[in-house]
C-alpha positions as a LaTeX table, in Angstrom:
\begin{tabular}{lrrr}
\hline
Residue & $x$ (\AA) & $y$ (\AA) & $z$ (\AA) \\
\hline
Met1 & 0.23 & $-0.23$ & $-0.03$ \\
Ser2 & 3.25 & 1.94 & 0.60 \\
Glu3 & 4.31 & 1.75 & $-2.53$ \\
Leu4 & 0.73 & 2.52 & $-4.29$ \\
Arg5 & 0.79 & 5.68 & $-2.23$ \\
Arg6 & 4.56 & 6.97 & $-3.21$ \\
Leu7 & 3.11 & 6.98 & $-6.82$ \\
Glu8 & 0.57 & 8.69 & $-6.63$ \\
Gly9 & 2.06 & 11.48 & $-5.72$ \\
Met10 & 4.95 & 11.20 & $-8.30$ \\
Phe11 & 6.02 & 14.66 & $-9.74$ \\
Ile12 & 8.26 & 14.65 & $-13.14$ \\
Ser13 & 10.62 & 16.31 & $-11.38$ \\
Asp14 & 11.01 & 12.96 & $-8.76$ \\
Ile15 & 12.47 & 10.58 & $-11.55$ \\
Ala16 & 14.40 & 13.68 & $-12.95$ \\
Ala17 & 15.98 & 14.77 & $-9.44$ \\
Phe18 & 17.84 & 11.32 & $-9.66$ \\
Glu19 & 18.82 & 10.26 & $-13.06$ \\
Cys20 & 18.81 & 12.84 & $-15.30$ \\
Lys21 & 18.85 & 16.16 & $-13.38$ \\
Pro22 & 21.20 & 18.60 & $-15.30$ \\
Val23 & 19.10 & 17.37 & $-18.80$ \\
Phe24 & 16.20 & 18.48 & $-16.97$ \\
Ile25 & 17.34 & 21.35 & $-15.94$ \\
Thr26 & 18.56 & 22.81 & $-18.77$ \\
Gly27 & 15.67 & 22.13 & $-20.36$ \\
Cys28 & 13.61 & 23.64 & $-18.13$ \\
Thr29 & 15.94 & 26.74 & $-18.27$ \\
Val30 & 15.53 & 26.91 & $-21.90$ \\
Thr31 & 11.63 & 26.24 & $-21.80$ \\
Ala32 & 11.56 & 29.23 & $-18.80$ \\
Ile33 & 13.93 & 31.62 & $-21.04$ \\
Phe34 & 11.88 & 31.34 & $-24.48$ \\
Phe35 & 8.66 & 31.71 & $-22.55$ \\
Ala36 & 10.11 & 34.96 & $-20.91$ \\
Leu37 & 11.48 & 36.08 & $-24.05$ \\
Thr38 & 7.50 & 34.94 & $-25.97$ \\
Val39 & 5.57 & 36.93 & $-23.23$ \\
Trp40 & 8.06 & 40.01 & $-23.84$ \\
Ala41 & 7.49 & 39.81 & $-27.46$ \\
Val42 & 3.68 & 39.63 & $-27.12$ \\
His43 & 3.86 & 43.00 & $-25.03$ \\
Tyr44 & 6.50 & 44.74 & $-27.49$ \\
Ala45 & 4.30 & 43.95 & $-30.59$ \\
Arg46 & 1.45 & 46.15 & $-29.21$ \\
Tyr47 & 3.38 & 49.37 & $-28.23$ \\
Pro48 & 6.38 & 50.18 & $-29.92$ \\
Asp49 & 6.05 & 52.21 & $-32.94$ \\
Arg50 & 7.92 & 49.93 & $-34.92$ \\
Cys51 & 5.13 & 47.17 & $-34.45$ \\
Tyr52 & 1.90 & 47.84 & $-33.99$ \\
Gly53 & 2.39 & 51.35 & $-32.50$ \\
Leu54 & $-0.95$ & 51.56 & $-30.97$ \\
Thr55 & 0.42 & 54.32 & $-28.56$ \\
Arg56 & $-3.24$ & 55.55 & $-28.17$ \\
Asp57 & $-4.08$ & 52.40 & $-26.84$ \\
Ala58 & $-6.61$ & 52.88 & $-23.32$ \\
Gly59 & $-4.35$ & 52.95 & $-20.40$ \\
Trp60 & $-6.03$ & 50.23 & $-18.57$ \\
Lys61 & $-4.66$ & 48.25 & $-21.49$ \\
Lys62 & $-1.20$ & 49.34 & $-20.80$ \\
Thr63 & $-1.63$ & 48.19 & $-16.82$ \\
Ile64 & $-2.95$ & 45.11 & $-18.04$ \\
Ser65 & $-0.45$ & 44.55 & $-20.52$ \\
Gly66 & 2.38 & 45.10 & $-17.80$ \\
Leu67 & 0.50 & 42.52 & $-15.32$ \\
Ala68 & 0.76 & 39.89 & $-17.71$ \\
Leu69 & 4.41 & 40.75 & $-18.45$ \\
Val70 & 5.48 & 40.90 & $-15.02$ \\
Ser71 & 3.55 & 37.41 & $-14.19$ \\
Gly72 & 4.87 & 35.90 & $-17.42$ \\
Leu73 & 7.95 & 36.50 & $-15.72$ \\
Trp74 & 7.21 & 35.57 & $-12.63$ \\
Ala75 & 5.67 & 32.30 & $-13.69$ \\
Ala76 & 9.45 & 31.99 & $-15.92$ \\
Val77 & 11.54 & 32.24 & $-12.88$ \\
Ser78 & 9.27 & 29.88 & $-10.63$ \\
Leu79 & 9.78 & 27.64 & $-13.66$ \\
Leu80 & 13.50 & 27.65 & $-13.01$ \\
Leu81 & 13.07 & 27.62 & $-9.07$ \\
Leu82 & 11.22 & 24.21 & $-9.52$ \\
Thr83 & 13.76 & 22.58 & $-11.40$ \\
Val84 & 16.43 & 22.78 & $-8.07$ \\
Phe85 & 14.09 & 22.12 & $-5.88$ \\
Asp86 & 13.10 & 18.87 & $-6.62$ \\
Thr87 & 10.39 & 17.28 & $-4.99$ \\
Tyr88 & 12.17 & 14.68 & $-3.18$ \\
Arg89 & 14.20 & 16.97 & $-1.25$ \\
Ala90 & 12.06 & 20.43 & $-0.81$ \\
His91 & 8.69 & 18.42 & $-1.16$ \\
Glu92 & 6.61 & 21.76 & 1.11 \\
Arg93 & 8.94 & 24.17 & $-1.16$ \\
His94 & 8.11 & 22.27 & $-4.33$ \\
Gln95 & 4.57 & 22.81 & $-4.06$ \\
Tyr96 & 4.61 & 26.40 & $-3.04$ \\
Leu97 & 6.79 & 26.72 & $-6.80$ \\
Leu98 & 4.32 & 24.47 & $-8.18$ \\
Leu99 & 1.47 & 26.67 & $-7.49$ \\
Ser100 & 3.42 & 29.85 & $-8.07$ \\
Cys101 & 4.48 & 28.43 & $-11.49$ \\
Leu102 & 0.43 & 27.92 & $-12.11$ \\
Gly103 & $-0.72$ & 31.14 & $-10.94$ \\
Gly104 & 1.86 & 33.50 & $-13.10$ \\
Leu105 & 1.16 & 31.15 & $-16.24$ \\
Gly106 & $-2.69$ & 31.91 & $-15.60$ \\
Ile107 & $-2.67$ & 34.94 & $-14.63$ \\
Ser108 & $-0.47$ & 36.08 & $-17.74$ \\
Met109 & $-3.10$ & 34.13 & $-19.92$ \\
Leu110 & $-6.05$ & 35.58 & $-18.66$ \\
Thr111 & $-4.13$ & 39.13 & $-18.68$ \\
Thr112 & $-2.66$ & 38.84 & $-22.28$ \\
Ser113 & $-6.43$ & 37.60 & $-23.75$ \\
Thr114 & $-7.74$ & 40.61 & $-21.82$ \\
Val115 & $-5.66$ & 43.03 & $-23.92$ \\
Trp116 & $-5.54$ & 41.07 & $-27.42$ \\
Phe117 & $-9.66$ & 40.18 & $-27.54$ \\
Asp118 & $-10.33$ & 43.36 & $-29.50$ \\
Gln119 & $-8.62$ & 41.73 & $-32.03$ \\
Thr120 & $-10.69$ & 38.60 & $-32.09$ \\
Trp121 & $-13.80$ & 40.30 & $-32.74$ \\
Lys122 & $-13.59$ & 43.03 & $-35.41$ \\
Val123 & $-11.54$ & 43.46 & $-38.32$ \\
Thr124 & $-8.13$ & 44.75 & $-37.72$ \\
Gln125 & $-6.63$ & 47.71 & $-39.87$ \\
Trp126 & $-3.45$ & 45.78 & $-39.86$ \\
Lys127 & $-3.27$ & 43.25 & $-42.26$ \\
Gly128 & $-0.51$ & 41.07 & $-40.83$ \\
Leu129 & 2.81 & 41.70 & $-38.79$ \\
Gly130 & 4.61 & 42.68 & $-41.86$ \\
Arg131 & 5.54 & 45.74 & $-40.02$ \\
Trp132 & 6.83 & 43.67 & $-37.20$ \\
Cys133 & 10.67 & 45.40 & $-36.70$ \\
Gly134 & 10.68 & 47.17 & $-39.93$ \\
Pro135 & 12.90 & 49.53 & $-40.53$ \\
\hline
\end{tabular}
């Protein structure tokens, strides 16, 4: 029965804590970095003049977009720490970091969807992202 109970709460980091921790940490680090860059790119695409250039966008959208950026970066940092503090050696800390990572991802998802929602229900004046980072 104790073996069944032990398998009930298995995390991928339990396996990675012993057999392939360097590969696991490297993979999660790459994932966290690219997620942070993606969150930044979504924020960057909306406001600088070189891209969409929505400098006169509603103030609340800029604030919500900033919150999406901060919560996305928070999730990325939590993911990095989640790989270091595995559930075998730091069980309680791992649970808090997992909750922190999922919370940051959820907040980032909801706030990004809120900011970009207007692009889904009306025809946009931009016919693509051809202006992306152009001269």
